[in-house]
FILO-948818 format. One line per 3 residues: for each residue x, y, z of C-alpha. Coordinates in steps of 0.2 Angstrom, whole numbers, plus 2048, in hexadecimal, padded with zeros to 3 digits. Layout:
BEGIN
X/Y/Z  ...
***
This chain:
BEGIN
A1C/6B5/A45  A0D/6BC/A4E  9FC/6B8/A46
9F8/6CB/A46  A08/6CF/A3D  A05/6C1/A30
9F3/6C7/A2D  9F9/6D9/A2B  A08/6D5/A20
9FD/6CB/A15  9EF/6D7/A15  9E2/6CA/A1C
9D3/6CF/A26  9CE/6C5/A35  9BF/6BF/A2C
9C8/6B9/A1D  9D5/6B0/A27  9C7/6A8/A32
9BE/6A2/A22  9CF/69A/A1C  9D2/691/A2D
9C0/68D/A31  9BD/697/A41  9B3/6A7/A45
9B9/6B8/A42  9B9/6BB/A55  9C4/6AC/A58
9D1/6B3/A4C  9D0/6C4/A54  9D3/6BC/A65
9E2/6B2/A5E  9E9/6C1/A56  9E7/6CC/A66
9EF/6BE/A71  9DF/6BC/A7B  9DD/6AA/A77
9E8/69B/A72  9E2/691/A63  9DE/67E/A66
9EA/672/A5F  9DF/66E/A50  9DC/681/A4C
9EF/684/A4E  9F2/677/A41  9E7/680/A35
9F0/691/A39  A01/689/A36  9FB/682/A26
9F2/692/A20  A01/69C/A24  A0D/690/A1C
A16/68E/A2D  A18/6A1/A2F  A0E/6A0/A3F
A11/692/A4B  A0B/68D/A5D  A1B/694/A64
A16/6A5/A5D  A07/6A6/A69  A12/6A1/A78
A1F/6AE/A76  A1F/6BD/A81  A1B/6CE/A78
A2B/6D9/A75  A2D/6E6/A82  A2A/6F8/A7C
A39/703/A7C
***
């Protein structure tokens, strides 16, 4: 699951999630928009905070093509 989808589904703001994983709101925005890949330590925090719903693989998958 994409981070942006997880945040939306769980009604979490970038700021709230950033506080949960110990990074800046801007970093979460960049991760959610696909502009930046999280470092391994941050990815471990994301995976833990999302109970495994968001994994490193989710950041590597190509976006689905619009129909």
